[in-house]
GUMI-801366 format. One line per 8 residues: their letters; for each residue x, y, z of N, C-alpha, C. Coordinates in steps of 0.1 Angstrom, whole numbers, plus 5000, padded with zeros to 4 digits. Atoms other than C-alpha are relative to their C-alpha. Layout:
! residues N
a = X:Y:Z:X:Y:Z:X:Y:Z | ...
! end
This chain:
! residues 459
makalqka = 4981:5011:5005:4766:4773:4811:4990:4993:5013 | 5000:5004:4990:4751:4765:4842:4990:4982:4994 | 5012:5014:5004:4717:4739:4828:5010:4993:4989 | 4992:5009:5007:4746:4726:4804:5008:4995:5009 | 4989:4999:4991:4769:4721:4828:4993:4981:5007 | 5013:5011:4995:4736:4695:4844:4993:4989:4990 | 5002:5008:5015:4734:4678:4809:5012:4991:4999 | 4992:5009:5006:4766:4670:4803:5005:4993:5012
gegetpsa = 4992:5013:4991:4778:4635:4817:5012:4998:5003 | 4984:5004:4998:4812:4621:4829:5001:4993:4983 | 4995:5004:5014:4829:4618:4794:4990:4997:4992 | 5013:5007:5013:4794:4619:4771:5000:5013:4994 | 5003:4991:5010:4792:4641:4745:4985:5008:5004 | 5016:4993:4996:4765:4670:4756:4990:5002:4987 | 5010:5001:5010:4736:4670:4736:4993:5008:4995 | 5005:4985:5007:4720:4688:4715:4997:5016:5001
eapllsva = 5005:4982:4991:4704:4714:4733:5010:5007:5006 | 4986:4996:4986:4737:4725:4755:5004:5009:4985 | 4994:4992:5004:4744:4755:4742:5013:5010:5000 | 4988:5000:5005:4772:4766:4722:5007:5014:5005 | 4991:4985:4997:4797:4796:4739:5015:5001:4998 | 4987:4989:5003:4824:4816:4731:5007:5003:5009 | 4993:4995:4993:4853:4818:4753:5015:5009:4994 | 4980:4997:5003:4893:4834:4748:5007:5002:5016
grlvsvrv = 4991:4996:4987:4920:4839:4770:5011:4991:4993 | 4987:5006:5007:4960:4830:4766:5003:4984:5003 | 4998:5013:5003:4966:4795:4757:5015:4999:5013 | 4989:4998:4988:4988:4782:4794:5007:4987:5001 | 4998:5015:4996:4991:4745:4791:4992:4989:4983 | 5001:5006:5011:4987:4720:4759:5006:4983:4998 | 4991:5020:4998:4991:4676:4759:4987:5000:4984 | 5004:5006:5012:4986:4662:4726:5000:4981:4999
mgkatfah = 4996:5010:4996:4976:4630:4724:4991:4995:4984 | 5006:5001:5014:4971:4624:4683:4990:5005:4993 | 5009:4993:5005:4944:4635:4667:4986:5004:5009 | 5006:4995:4986:4930:4647:4703:5008:5007:5006 | 4990:4992:4989:4943:4677:4724:4992:5003:5008 | 5003:4993:4982:4938:4687:4760:5008:5012:4998 | 4989:4990:4994:4948:4725:4766:4990:5007:5012 | 5006:4991:4996:4941:4752:4786:5003:5013:5004
irdgtgqi = 5002:4982:5001:4933:4791:4782:4999:5001:5013 | 5002:4997:4996:4932:4814:4804:4999:5015:5000 | 5005:4983:5002:4915:4853:4814:5009:5003:5014 | 4997:4996:4985:4920:4875:4843:4986:4994:5015 | 5007:5009:4992:4888:4853:4857:5004:4990:5008 | 5000:5020:5000:4902:4816:4857:5005:4999:4991 | 4998:5011:5016:4910:4789:4831:4985:4990:5001 | 5009:5008:4999:4890:4765:4820:5006:4988:4983
qiylrqde = 4996:5007:5010:4901:4730:4795:4992:5002:4991 | 5011:5005:5016:4891:4727:4757:5006:4985:5001 | 4998:5011:5004:4892:4698:4743:4994:5001:4985 | 5000:5000:5016:4902:4697:4703:5001:4985:4993 | 5000:5017:5007:4894:4667:4682:4998:5004:4983 | 5000:4994:5014:4901:4671:4643:4986:4993:4994 | 5018:5003:5002:4867:4650:4638:4993:5013:4999 | 5010:4990:5001:4854:4684:4646:5004:5014:4991
vgeagyrq = 4998:4986:5008:4874:4712:4635:5007:5000:4993 | 4994:5004:5016:4885:4698:4604:5014:4993:5001 | 4978:5005:4999:4922:4680:4593:5004:5010:4996 | 4982:4990:4999:4935:4712:4580:4996:5014:5010 | 5000:4992:4990:4919:4736:4610:5011:4990:5010 | 4986:5003:4990:4941:4711:4632:5014:4999:4997 | 4985:4998:5005:4971:4710:4611:5003:5012:5004 | 4992:4996:4994:4971:4741:4617:5000:5005:5017
wlayydlg = 5001:5000:4989:4964:4740:4652:5011:4996:5009 | 4982:5006:4994:4994:4719:4659:5014:5014:4993 | 4989:4995:5008:5018:4739:4634:5001:5016:5006 | 4994:4987:5003:5011:4773:4641:4998:5004:5018 | 5002:4997:4986:4998:4774:4683:5009:4997:5010 | 4992:5001:4992:5019:4780:4711:4992:5007:5013 | 5005:4990:4990:5020:4788:4748:5001:5016:5000 | 5001:4987:4998:5014:4823:4755:4989:5003:4987
dfvgvqgs = 5012:4993:5008:4990:4826:4725:4987:5009:5004 | 5008:4999:4997:4959:4846:4727:4987:4990:4993 | 5009:5006:5010:4929:4820:4713:4986:5004:5004 | 5011:5000:4996:4895:4824:4709:4995:4987:4994 | 5003:5014:5008:4875:4791:4707:4989:5002:5005 | 5014:5004:4995:4834:4779:4708:4999:4988:4995 | 5001:5016:4999:4817:4747:4714:4992:4999:5013 | 5009:5003:4991:4799:4732:4743:5002:4994:5010
lfrtrtge = 4994:5004:4990:4803:4721:4775:4998:4989:5007 | 5003:5014:4995:4806:4686:4790:5009:4999:5011 | 4987:5006:4990:4826:4666:4819:5005:4992:4989 | 4996:5013:5001:4854:4645:4819:4998:4991:5010 | 5002:5011:4985:4857:4611:4835:5005:5005:5011 | 4990:4994:4984:4878:4631:4862:4991:5010:5003 | 5013:4986:4997:4846:4657:4860:5006:5018:5001 | 5004:4981:5000:4860:4689:4851:4994:5003:4989
vtlrvssl = 5010:4990:5010:4847:4711:4832:5008:5005:4987 | 4987:4995:5004:4859:4711:4801:4990:5009:4984 | 5006:5002:5006:4849:4725:4764:5004:5000:4990 | 4997:5001:5012:4847:4708:4733:5002:5012:4990 | 4991:4989:5006:4863:4731:4706:4991:4992:4986 | 5010:5002:5012:4839:4732:4676:5010:5010:4983 | 4995:4988:5010:4858:4765:4660:5011:5009:5011 | 4990:4991:4994:4890:4783:4671:5010:5016:4992
vmlakalr = 4997:4986:5013:4904:4820:4657:5012:4999:5013 | 4994:4996:4994:4940:4832:4669:5001:5014:5002 | 5009:4989:4994:4934:4862:4689:5016:5014:5000 | 4985:4991:4998:4971:4875:4693:5013:4990:5004 | 4994:5006:5002:5004:4859:4687:5013:5003:5012 | 4991:4999:4991:5031:4851:4715:5011:5002:4994 | 4989:5002:5003:5068:4860:4703:5007:4997:5001 | 4990:5006:4989:5084:4853:4733:4995:4988:5009
plpekwhg = 5002:5008:4993:5087:4819:4750:4991:5004:5018 | 5006:4994:4985:5063:4825:4786:5010:4992:5011 | 4990:5005:4996:5089:4820:4818:5001:4983:5006 | 4998:5011:4992:5099:4786:4834:4984:4991:4999 | 5008:5004:4999:5071:4771:4816:4988:4995:5010 | 5011:5001:4990:5042:4776:4841:5005:4999:5011 | 5004:5006:4982:5057:4765:4873:5003:5014:5006 | 5001:4992:4988:5065:4803:4887:5015:5006:4991
ltdvelry = 4993:4994:5004:5086:4827:4878:5007:5009:5021 | 4993:4999:4981:5113:4828:4913:5009:5010:4996 | 4987:4990:5002:5143:4855:4898:4987:5010:5007 | 5003:4987:4993:5132:4883:4923:5003:5012:4992 | 4999:4991:5013:5148:4910:4900:4991:5002:4990 | 5009:4998:5010:5130:4896:4871:4988:5000:5001 | 5014:4999:4994:5098:4896:4889:5000:5018:4998 | 5004:4991:4994:5099:4930:4901:5008:5013:4981
rqryldli = 4998:4998:5011:5116:4941:4864:4989:5000:4988 | 5011:5005:5012:5090:4926:4844:4985:4994:5006 | 5011:4998:4990:5063:4931:4866:4987:4989:4991 | 5015:5001:5010:5033:4915:4833:5004:4982:5005 | 4998:5013:5003:5058:4880:4835:4996:4995:5014 | 5004:5005:4986:5053:4877:4874:4987:5002:4999 | 5005:4999:5005:5020:4884:4867:4994:4988:4994 | 5004:5004:5013:5011:4862:4840:5005:4986:5008
snaevrnt = 4989:5012:4993:5035:4829:4864:4996:4996:5013 | 5005:4999:4985:5019:4840:4897:4988:4999:5006 | 5017:5001:5000:4985:4831:4906:4997:5012:5013 | 5007:4995:4987:4991:4846:4946:5013:5016:4993 | 5000:4988:5003:5007:4878:4930:4991:5004:4996 | 5011:4997:5005:4978:4883:4907:4989:5007:5015 | 5012:5004:4989:4957:4875:4940:5006:5015:5007 | 5004:4987:4989:4974:4907:4962:4999:5009:4993
fvirsrlv = 5000:4987:5005:4976:4929:4936:4981:5006:5000 | 5012:4999:4992:4934:4923:4941:4999:5003:5012 | 5001:4999:4991:4936:4923:4971:4998:5019:5006 | 4995:4986:4996:4955:4961:4975:4985:5011:4991 | 5015:4987:5010:4923:4976:4948:4989:4996:5010 | 5010:5000:4985:4903:4960:4975:4995:5011:5010 | 5003:4991:4990:4911:4976:5000:4999:5015:5000 | 5002:4983:5001:4913:5013:4983:4984:4999:4998
sairrfld = 5020:4999:5006:4873:5006:4968:4994:4995:5020 | 5003:5003:4987:4870:4993:5008:4997:5020:5008 | 4999:4979:4989:4883:5030:5025:4993:5005:4995 | 5015:4990:5001:4863:5047:5006:4986:4998:5000 | 5009:5009:4987:4834:5027:5012:4998:5009:5013 | 5002:4995:4981:4839:5036:5048:5002:5010:5001 | 5002:4985:4997:4849:5072:5048:4987:5007:4993 | 5009:4993:5009:4824:5081:5018:4983:4996:5011
ergfleve = 5015:5005:4991:4796:5064:5044:5004:5008:5013 | 5000:4987:4987:4805:5091:5072:5002:5014:4993 | 5005:4987:4997:4800:5117:5059:5018:5007:4990 | 4992:4987:5010:4836:5128:5043:5005:4998:4987 | 4998:4996:5016:4846:5141:5005:5014:4997:4993 | 4987:5002:5004:4875:5128:4990:5003:5016:4987 | 4991:4991:5009:4898:5156:4968:5016:4996:4994 | 4987:5010:5006:4927:5154:4950:5007:5023:5003
tpvlqpiy = 4992:4984:5001:4956:5187:4957:5010:4993:4996 | 4993:4997:5007:4984:5194:4942:5015:4990:4998 | 4990:5003:4997:5013:5171:4933:5018:5004:4997 | 4985:4993:5004:5040:5199:4922:4996:5007:5010 | 5005:4998:4991:5040:5220:4945:5015:5009:5008 | 4995:4990:4998:5061:5257:4955:5011:5002:5009 | 4993:5010:4984:5071:5241:4991:4994:4988:5005 | 5003:5013:4996:5071:5209:5003:4998:5004:5010
ggaaarpf = 5007:5003:4990:5055:5205:5034:4998:4985:5007 | 5013:5004:4995:5035:5182:5063:5009:4985:5000 | 4988:5020:4996:5066:5153:5067:5012:5006:5004 | 4984:4992:4993:5104:5155:5083:5004:4985:4983 | 4988:5016:5014:5122:5136:5044:5001:5016:4992 | 4997:4993:5008:5140:5153:5018:4993:4996:4986 | 5007:5005:5009:5120:5158:4987:5011:5005:4986 | 4997:5001:5017:5122:5155:4948:4999:5008:4992
vthhneld = 5001:4985:5002:5130:5188:4928:4999:4997:4984 | 4994:4999:5016:5126:5195:4891:4994:5017:5001 | 5007:4987:4999:5117:5224:4875:4993:5005:4986 | 5008:4993:5014:5089:5245:4852:5007:5010:4995 | 4994:4991:5011:5102:5256:4821:4994:5020:5000 | 5005:4986:5007:5074:5282:4816:4996:5007:5011 | 4999:4992:4992:5073:5295:4852:5014:5001:5001 | 4980:4993:5003:5112:5295:4850:4998:4997:5022
sdlylris = 5000:4999:4982:5106:5282:4891:5004:4986:5003 | 5001:5013:4991:5114:5250:4911:4991:4998:5007 | 5013:5006:4997:5088:5228:4920:5003:4991:5008 | 4996:5007:4996:5086:5201:4940:4992:4989:5003 | 5011:5012:5000:5071:5165:4944:4996:4998:5016 | 4999:4993:4990:5055:5168:4971:4999:4986:5008 | 5002:5013:4991:5056:5146:5005:4989:4997:5008 | 5011:5001:4989:5029:5152:5020:4986:5007:4997
delylkrl = 5017:4996:5000:4992:5159:5014:4992:5010:5009 | 5007:4995:4987:4986:5178:5045:5001:5012:4998 | 5006:4985:5005:4989:5215:5040:4993:5002:4994 | 5015:4991:5016:4965:5216:5012:4991:4992:5008 | 5013:5010:4995:4944:5192:5026:4987:5007:5010 | 5002:4990:4990:4942:5214:5060:4996:5021:4993 | 5008:4986:5011:4934:5246:5037:4988:4997:4999 | 5010:5005:5002:4906:5229:5029:4987:5001:5012
iiggldrv = 5010:4999:4987:4893:5224:5064:4996:5012:5002 | 4999:4985:4999:4900:5264:5067:4987:5006:4990 | 5014:4996:5013:4876:5266:5035:4981:5001:5007 | 5015:5006:4996:4847:5251:5052:4997:4984:4994 | 5001:5014:5007:4853:5215:5036:5004:4995:5015 | 5001:5003:4987:4848:5200:5071:5007:4984:5005 | 4995:5018:5006:4860:5159:5061:5005:4996:4985 | 4992:5003:5007:4882:5154:5036:5007:4989:4998
yeighdfr = 4992:5007:4996:4902:5130:5027:5007:4996:4983 | 4995:4999:5007:4926:5120:4999:5012:4985:4994 | 4994:5016:5010:4944:5088:4980:5009:5003:4992 | 4994:4997:5013:4978:5096:4961:5011:4998:5001 | 4979:5004:4999:5019:5092:4956:5002:5013:5007 | 4998:4990:4998:5035:5110:4977:5018:4996:4995 | 4982:5001:5005:5077:5113:4970:5009:5001:5008 | 4992:4992:4991:5102:5116:4991:5015:4992:4997
negvstrh = 4989:5003:5010:5144:5111:4978:5006:4999:5011 | 4996:5009:4991:5154:5087:5004:5002:4989:4997 | 4994:5008:5007:5166:5054:5006:4994:4988:4998 | 5007:5016:5005:5154:5018:4992:4998:4991:5009 | 5000:5010:4996:5144:4990:5011:4984:4990:5003 | 5009:5013:4999:5120:4962:5025:4987:5012:5003 | 5011:4992:4993:5098:4992:5042:4999:5016:4993 | 4998:4991:5001:5107:5022:5022:5000:4999:4984
hpeftqie = 5002:5005:5012:5098:5031:4987:5004:5013:4995 | 5000:4985:5003:5106:5067:4969:4988:5005:4998 | 5013:4997:5009:5070:5068:4953:4991:4994:5009 | 5009:5011:4987:5043:5052:4979:4984:5010:4999 | 5013:4994:4998:5005:5057:4980:4994:5006:5016 | 4998:4998:4995:4999:5071:5007:4981:5009:5002 | 5013:4994:5001:4959:5083:5022:5001:5009:5012 | 5000:4989:4988:4957:5116:5049:4987:5000:4993
vyqayady = 5010:4998:4997:4924:5120:5062:5000:5010:5007 | 4996:4988:4985:4914:5155:5083:4984:5000:5000 | 5017:4999:4993:4879:5161:5102:5002:5011:5011 | 4996:4983:4993:4877:5194:5115:4988:4991:5014 | 5008:5000:4997:4858:5195:5150:5006:4989:5013 | 4999:5013:4997:4876:5160:5162:5014:5003:5008 | 4981:4999:4997:4912:5155:5181:5008:4984:5001 | 4994:5011:5002:4934:5124:5178:4995:4990:5003
nemmrlte = 5006:5009:4991:4916:5106:5203:4990:4992:4989 | 5011:5003:5004:4883:5105:5180:5013:4994:4985 | 4993:5005:5009:4912:5094:5148:5005:4991:5005 | 4999:5011:4996:4922:5066:5167:4990:4991:4996 | 5017:5005:5005:4884:5056:5168:5002:5000:4986 | 5001:4999:5012:4883:5065:5132:5007:4989:4996 | 4985:5002:5001:4920:5046:5126:4994:4984:5001 | 5005:5014:5005:4908:5007:5136:4989:4999:5002
elwhsaak = 5008:5009:5005:4879:5007:5126:5001:4999:4984 | 4999:4998:5015:4888:5020:5091:5008:4983:4997 | 4991:5012:5004:4911:4988:5096:4992:4986:4998 | 5013:5008:4993:4888:4967:5113:4991:4995:4985 | 5012:4999:5008:4862:4972:5085:5009:4994:4982 | 4992:5004:5014:4883:4970:5053:5006:4984:5001 | 5000:5014:4998:4898:4937:5065:4989:4990:4996 | 5007:5005:4999:4862:4925:5070:4993:4993:4984
qvlgtgqv = 5007:5004:5014:4850:4929:5040:5012:4998:4984 | 4994:5009:5007:4881:4919:5020:5004:4989:4997 | 4992:5013:4997:4894:4896:5035:4985:4990:5006 | 5009:5010:4998:4863:4882:5051:5000:4997:5016 | 4993:5007:4986:4881:4878:5087:5002:5018:5005 | 4994:4989:4998:4892:4907:5110:5013:4996:5009 | 4981:5001:4992:4922:4891:5117:5008:5000:4990 | 4992:5005:5012:4954:4884:5094:5012:4993:5003
tyqdhtid = 4982:5008:4992:4987:4861:5096:5008:5017:4988 | 4984:4993:5004:5022:4885:5087:5006:4988:5010 | 4989:5013:4999:5049:4858:5085:5000:4994:5015 | 5001:5011:4989:5046:4844:5121:4988:5000:5008 | 5011:4992:4991:5021:4863:5135:4985:5001:5000 | 5015:4997:5000:4982:4861:5137:4997:5017:5005 | 5004:4984:4991:4970:4901:5140:4988:5000:4996 | 5012:5003:4994:4940:4904:5155:4997:5020:5000
ltppwarv = 5011:4985:5006:4922:4939:5139:4993:5003:5006 | 5011:4994:4995:4895:4942:5161:5004:5010:5009 | 4999:4988:4984:4888:4977:5185:4995:4991:5012 | 4988:4990:4999:4901:4986:5209:5011:4994:4999 | 4984:5005:4999:4935:4988:5198:5007:5000:5020 | 4988:4996:4993:4963:4993:5225:5007:5010:5001 | 4996:4991:4999:4974:5025:5235:5006:5000:5012 | 4987:5004:4987:5005:5028:5252:5008:5017:4998
tmrdavlq = 4989:4988:5006:5028:5066:5255:5010:4999:4997 | 4983:5001:5005:5058:5073:5239:5010:4996:5014 | 4989:5002:4987:5071:5076:5274:5000:4985:5012 | 5005:5014:4994:5057:5044:5291:5006:4988:4987 | 4994:5009:5006:5069:5026:5261:5016:4999:5002 | 4989:4997:5000:5103:5035:5259:5010:4994:5019 | 4993:5005:4986:5107:5031:5300:4996:4985:5004 | 5000:5017:4996:5092:4994:5295:5010:4996:4990
gcgidiaq = 4984:5007:5009:5122:4990:5266:5007:5000:5004 | 4989:5000:4996:5145:4999:5278:5010:5007:5011 | 4999:4994:4979:5146:5013:5316:5001:5018:5000 | 5000:4984:4996:5146:5051:5310:4992:5010:4997 | 5010:4989:5002:5126:5078:5319:4997:5013:4992 | 4992:4990:5004:5124:5101:5295:4997:5012:5006 | 5001:4992:4997:5107:5124:5314:5003:5008:5009 | 4994:5000:4993:5130:5125:5337:5016:5008:4999
esdvaalr = 4986:4997:5007:5162:5133:5314:4995:5005:4986 | 5003:4988:5007:5149:5167:5298:5004:5006:4989 | 4993:4996:5015:5174:5174:5273:5005:4993:4994 | 4991:5011:5012:5195:5154:5249:5017:4999:5009 | 4988:5001:4993:5227:5161:5271:4998:4984:5010 | 5002:5008:4981:5211:5143:5309:4995:4988:4983 | 5007:5009:5000:5193:5119:5281:5013:4990:4995 | 4987:5012:5008:5230:5105:5263:5005:4999:5012
qrieergl = 4993:5009:4985:5242:5106:5302:4992:4983:5005 | 5011:5015:4994:5216:5079:5309:5003:4987:4992 | 4994:5013:5004:5223:5059:5279:5008:4994:5003 | 4982:5006:4998:5260:5058:5282:4998:4991:5017 | 4994:5014:4991:5252:5045:5318:4994:4986:4998 | 5003:5015:5000:5232:5016:5309:5005:4991:4988 | 4993:5008:5012:5253:5005:5277:4994:5001:4995 | 5013:5004:5011:5223:5011:5257:5011:5008:4985
kvelkanw = 4993:4997:5016:5240:5009:5220:4987:5006:4983 | 5010:4986:5006:5223:5039:5199:5006:5013:4990 | 4985:4986:5005:5236:5064:5173:4993:5006:5003 | 4999:4990:4999:5236:5096:5184:4994:5009:4997 | 5006:4991:5005:5210:5123:5176:5000:5012:5007 | 4997:4985:4998:5211:5159:5174:4991:5009:5012 | 5003:4996:4986:5182:5166:5195:4997:4992:5015 | 5007:5011:5000:5162:5153:5219:4991:4992:4999
gkqveelf = 5009:5012:5008:5133:5143:5203:5001:4990:4994 | 4996:5013:5005:5152:5127:5181:5001:4985:5003 | 4991:5009:4990:5172:5111:5208:4985:4984:4999 | 5006:4998:4996:5143:5103:5223:4987:4986:4989 | 5005:5008:5008:5129:5085:5188:5009:4992:4996 | 4986:5015:5000:5163:5065:5186:4994:4989:5007 | 4999:5010:4990:5154:5045:5216:4987:4995:4997 | 5012:5006:5004:5124:5038:5208:4999:4994:4986
etfvqpgl = 5003:5005:5011:5121:5024:5175:5015:4992:5001 | 4989:5014:4990:5161:5005:5191:4986:4987:5009 | 5004:5016:4989:5142:4987:5216:4984:5001:5003 | 5010:5001:4997:5108:4993:5214:4988:4995:4984 | 5010:5004:5012:5090:4990:5181:5001:4986:4992 | 5001:5011:5005:5101:4960:5172:4987:4988:5005 | 5009:5010:5000:5080:4943:5194:4986:4999:5006 | 5013:4994:5009:5048:4963:5183:4993:4990:4996
iqptfvmd = 5006:5007:5013:5031:4930:5169:4984:5003:4997 | 5013:4997:4999:4997:4938:5175:4994:5012:5002 | 5001:4991:5011:4983:4964:5162:4998:5011:5017 | 4990:4996:4990:4995:4991:5187:4999:5019:4998 | 4996:4985:5007:4987:5034:5188:5009:5004:5012 | 4989:4993:4993:5017:5051:5205:4996:5017:4997 | 5001:4992:4999:5008:5081:5219:5009:5012:5004 | 4998:4989:4994:5019:5115:5227:5021:5005:5002
ypldispl = 4981:5003:5010:5057:5122:5207:5001:5013:5005 | 4993:4990:4997:5080:5150:5216:4998:5012:4992 | 5000:4991:5006:5075:5184:5206:5008:5002:4986 | 4985:4995:5010:5109:5193:5185:4998:4988:4991 | 5005:5013:5014:5097:5160:5157:4990:5003:4999 | 5014:4998:4999:5064:5171:5155:4994:5016:4995 | 5004:4985:5006:5062:5206:5139:4986:5006:4997 | 5012:4991:4999:5027:5208:5132:4991:4992:5009
akkkpnee = 5010:5001:4991:5010:5191:5157:4997:5010:5014 | 5003:4992:4988:4992:5207:5187:5007:4995:5011 | 4996:5004:4985:5006:5205:5224:4991:4998:5009 | 5008:5006:4994:4993:5185:5251:4998:5013:5012 | 5006:4984:4984:4972:5215:5283:5015:4992:5004 | 4988:4990:4993:5001:5228:5299:5008:4983:5006 | 4990:5005:4995:5030:5199:5292:5004:5007:4981 | 4996:4994:5008:5051:5217:5270:5009:4993:4991
kwverfei = 4990:5011:5007:5076:5191:5256:4994:4993:4992 | 5005:5012:5002:5047:5167:5246:4989:5005:4990 | 5011:4995:5012:5020:5169:5212:4990:4990:5003 | 5012:5008:5003:4989:5154:5207:5003:4996:4986 | 4992:5010:5005:5006:5124:5185:4995:4988:5000 | 4998:5013:4999:5002:5093:5177:5003:4991:4986 | 4998:5010:5012:5014:5066:5154:5001:4984:4997 | 5004:5010:4999:5002:5033:5143:5013:4991:4998
fvaglecg = 4989:5009:5001:5022:5003:5148:4989:4983:4998 | 5005:5019:4996:5016:4964:5137:5007:4991:4996 | 4992:5012:5004:5035:4935:5134:5016:5009:5001 | 4989:4995:4995:5064:4955:5141:5009:5016:4988 | 4997:4989:5012:5060:4979:5111:4995:5015:5005 | 5007:4996:4994:5052:5016:5116:4989:5003:4987 | 5007:4995:5014:5020:5023:5093:4992:5014:5000 | 5006:4988:5004:5007:5055:5099:5005:5011:5011
nafselnd = 5000:4992:4989:5009:5085:5118:4989:5009:5001 | 5012:4993:4996:4981:5111:5134:5003:5013:5009 | 5000:4991:4990:4978:5144:5157:4986:5009:4996 | 5007:4984:5001:4956:5170:5168:5004:5013:4992 | 4996:4983:5008:4962:5199:5142:5007:5005:5009 | 4994:4982:4996:4984:5227:5151:4993:5013:4994 | 5003:4987:5006:4961:5255:5146:5000:5014:5005 | 4995:4990:4999:4977:5283:5161:5010:5006:4995
pldqrqrf = 4990:4995:5012:4993:5306:5134:5012:5007:5011 | 4992:4993:4989:5015:5323:5164:5014:4989:5003 | 4992:5012:4996:5028:5285:5176:5005:4995:4985 | 5001:5008:5017:5028:5273:5140:5015:5011:4997 | 4987:4983:5009:5056:5308:5131:5013:4992:5012 | 4989:5007:4987:5077:5296:5167:5007:4986:4988 | 4995:5004:5001:5080:5261:5153:5009:5001:4987 | 4995:5004:5015:5082:5265:5114:5018:5008:5003
esqnaqlv = 4987:4992:4997:5116:5291:5126:5009:4987:5007 | 4989:5010:4994:5130:5266:5148:5007:4985:4989 | 4994:5007:5012:5126:5240:5119:5014:5007:4989 | 4989:4992:5008:5142:5267:5095:5015:4996:5006 | 4991:4999:4991:5169:5271:5121:5007:4984:4997 | 4992:5014:5000:5180:5232:5117:5002:4997:4982 | 5004:5002:5020:5169:5228:5076:5019:5008:5001 | 4987:4991:5002:5202:5259:5077:5013:4988:5004
dgdeeahp = 4992:5008:4998:5222:5235:5097:5003:4990:4998 | 5001:5013:5005:5225:5205:5078:4985:4988:4998 | 5013:5012:4995:5192:5189:5087:4990:5000:4988 | 5013:4998:5008:5174:5180:5054:4989:4994:5000 | 5011:5005:4999:5144:5166:5067:4990:5007:5010 | 5010:4993:4989:5137:5198:5087:4988:5005:4992 | 5010:4993:5013:5103:5215:5075:5001:5016:4999 | 4999:4988:5004:5109:5249:5057:4985:5009:5005
mdedwira = 5005:4990:4996:5095:5277:5064:4983:5000:4985 | 5011:5000:5012:5056:5279:5044:4995:5013:5008 | 5012:4985:4996:5039:5319:5048:4991:4997:4997 | 5014:5001:5005:5014:5310:5024:4989:4989:5016 | 5011:5010:4993:4999:5282:5049:5002:5013:5017 | 5000:4993:4987:5011:5310:5083:4988:5009:4990 | 5007:4993:5000:4988:5332:5068:4985:4996:4997 | 5007:5013:4998:4964:5300:5060:4991:5000:5012
lehgmppt = 4996:5001:4987:4965:5295:5095:4988:5016:5008 | 5009:4986:4998:4953:5335:5103:4987:5002:4995 | 5013:4999:5001:4924:5331:5088:4989:4994:5005 | 5006:5008:4986:4912:5305:5117:4997:4989:4996 | 5004:5015:5011:4911:5266:5107:4993:4997:5024 | 5008:5005:4984:4883:5246:5138:5012:4991:5002 | 4992:5012:4992:4901:5221:5159:4998:4988:4989 | 4998:5009:5010:4907:5191:5139:5010:4989:4999
gglgfgid = 4996:5011:5001:4920:5160:5135:5008:4986:4988 | 4997:5005:5005:4941:5143:5111:5008:4989:5000 | 5000:5013:4998:4953:5113:5102:5006:4992:4982 | 4992:5005:5013:4979:5095:5074:4999:4984:5005 | 4995:5008:5000:4989:5065:5066:5004:4989:4988 | 4997:5010:5020:5004:5039:5035:4991:4988:4998 | 5013:5006:5005:4982:5019:5018:5007:4988:4993 | 4991:5009:5003:5017:4999:5008:5003:4989:5011
rmtmlytn = 4995:5006:4989:5024:4989:5041:4987:4994:5007 | 5014:5005:4997:4986:4981:5050:4997:4993:4989 | 5008:5012:5014:4983:4959:5013:5016:4990:5011 | 4993:5010:4993:5020:4941:5029:4993:4994:5011 | 5005:5015:4988:5001:4928:5062:4989:4994:4995 | 5009:5007:4998:4971:4922:5047:5002:4991:4991 | 4992:5008:5010:4986:4902:5019:5012:4990:5004 | 4990:5002:5002:5018:4888:5040:5008:5001:4995
npsirdvi = 4980:4995:5006:5047:4905:5020:5008:5000:5010 | 4986:4992:4993:5077:4911:5035:5007:5009:4995 | 4999:4981:5001:5084:4938:5015:4993:5005:4992 | 5008:4989:5004:5072:4970:5003:5004:4992:4982 | 5005:4997:5010:5079:4962:4967:4994:4988:4992 | 5007:5022:5010:5061:4923:4956:4982:5011:5007 | 5008:4989:5006:5031:4953:4964:4999:5012:4993 | 4998:4988:5012:5040:4981:4944:4999:4995:4989
lfpalrsk = 5002:5004:5013:5031:4970:4906:5013:4999:4993 | 4987:4997:5014:5065:4987:4888:5008:5003:5014 | 4990:4990:4989:5092:4993:4920:5013:5005:4994 | 4982:4992:5007:5121:5017:4915:5010:4986:5002 | 4990:5010:5000:5149:4996:4906:5016:5010:4993 | 4990:4999:5005:5187:5001:4899:5003:4999:4990 | 4993:5008:5015:5198:5004:4866:5008:4990:4998 | 4992:5012:5001:5215:4977:4853:5013:5003:4997
aqr = 4987:4997:5001:5239:4995:4840:5007:5011:5011 | 4992:4994:4990:5249:5011:4875:5003:4989:5015 | 4998:5011:4996:5251:4974:4889:5009:4993:5002
! end
């Protein structure tokens, strides 16, 4: 093709030595000029202009072209390349064939599909009309590939764990419930992969990860979706400090591989993903954000009193840890623009994380924040089965009291822990939110090909 392009001069007929090429794609524009037509066809790699003349395709063939070929049809053409007087690479058609007929018209004559709900409900039209949407999902796919390469090169093993689970766990969330007819038992769509992946650590697979769908029966917003893609990574003989280093290196490497730069633009912000990222404790973050030292207000009553004294408008929560989290989400999180690890969380909202040495109320846990988005969660994994049982019992009491997000008792997981688990660092983050940041999309629905929507009958 390159040789033919060199020989095809501006506005000239290609030489007899020009190779005959075959091209196929969707017809996206047509400009008829009497006995000649310029048109464009497009496939997944791009588009090319084609040029048909009655003298070259024959009178009958040209009549068929005018009568039966419409925008949206898939066509196959054969011919030789040349450049027009404006310099555009064009295929001079010698023969053509209809590959597939479009019975419905394409949206808005290729000026772009702008109806947001229609874009989500009929994503195929969105992809046809909007090049930036197609690019978003190309980037998403390449991000996943880059993440896999990064972890595979460091000795991690990709595995698969059950999506249908007899006991849900690994996160604080309400599950979806289904029923297995043959087993006559209720099962849950997983809210996390965590407890099964840590069983593999116990079994001797020291570095594992899984990329898959998790499900949480919760609200839908620009940041939340009931079905989402998450990666979870577990490494034996590591702690949350090692997982911080792994996280910042992985995110930076993925950006460099896929975007060619360690910086991304999200909304009005330029985000620099270059390690090392900022690190701040939950205590210091809340103190800076609203002036309350949560270490001094060590129970929920004292903390609420201080909140009232300062006139802070926050929702009242059931326990101290959740009240701390509410302060953080209200007064701190929106201002965390550059990548930041917020470290050392309250124990009573972290039932699977290891305690900090000599600090009973805090655990070795961090969350990832970028551009005000919570993007991931990680900790030094709790590997003491006695401590784990006590925490599950506390969580189960909250579940009985009506907290639908509390963690249920899981005797099988405790049994596994009793066989011994090495010190382990764990990490989980959402592929959807990562893609939002790397493609500058403000809504999670913009990075999920077929997002969940309320049915039209319910509107």
